[in-house]
C-alpha positions in Angstrom: -0.8 15.3 3.7 -1.5 16.5 0.2 -3.2 19.6 1.5 -0.1 20.5 3.5 1.8 20.9 0.2 -1.0 22.9 -1.5 -2.9 20.1 -3.2 -6.1 19.3 -1.3 -7.5 15.9 -2.0 -11.2 15.3 -2.4 -11.0 11.6 -3.2 -8.2 9.1 -3.2 -8.4 5.9 -5.2 -5.7 3.2 -4.7 -6.1 0.2 -6.9 -2.6 -1.2 -7.0 1.0 -0.6 -5.9 3.5 -2.8 -7.8 2.4 -6.4 -7.5 -0.2 -5.6 -4.8 -3.9 -4.8 -5.6 -7.1 -4.4 -3.7 -9.2 -6.9 -5.7 -11.7 -8.6 -3.3 -11.1 -6.2 -0.4 -14.0 -4.3 1.2 -13.5 -0.7 2.4 -11.7 -0.7 5.7 -10.3 -4.2 5.4 -6.7 -5.2 4.7 -4.7 -8.2 3.6 -1.4 -9.3 5.1 1.6 -9.4 2.7 3.8 -12.5 3.0 7.6 -12.3 3.2 8.0 -14.0 -0.2 6.1 -11.2 -2.0 8.0 -8.5 -0.1 11.3 -10.1 -1.4 10.0 -10.1 -5.0 8.9 -6.5 -4.7 12.4 -5.4 -3.8 11.6 -4.5 -0.2 14.4 -4.5 2.3 14.1 -5.9 5.8 14.4 -3.3 8.5 16.1 -5.5 11.0 13.4 -4.8 13.6 11.4 -7.5 15.3 
């Protein structure tokens, strides 16, 4: 995606986004985000099920 706009990426580090972080996650793993945290982060529900 970044190369498409002229900025090739050699390495991408994501440590946190808002209240979410990657502490304790191994590469390739993920953590579910509960609805209460989404509400606090200002996310809107899409209305899809």
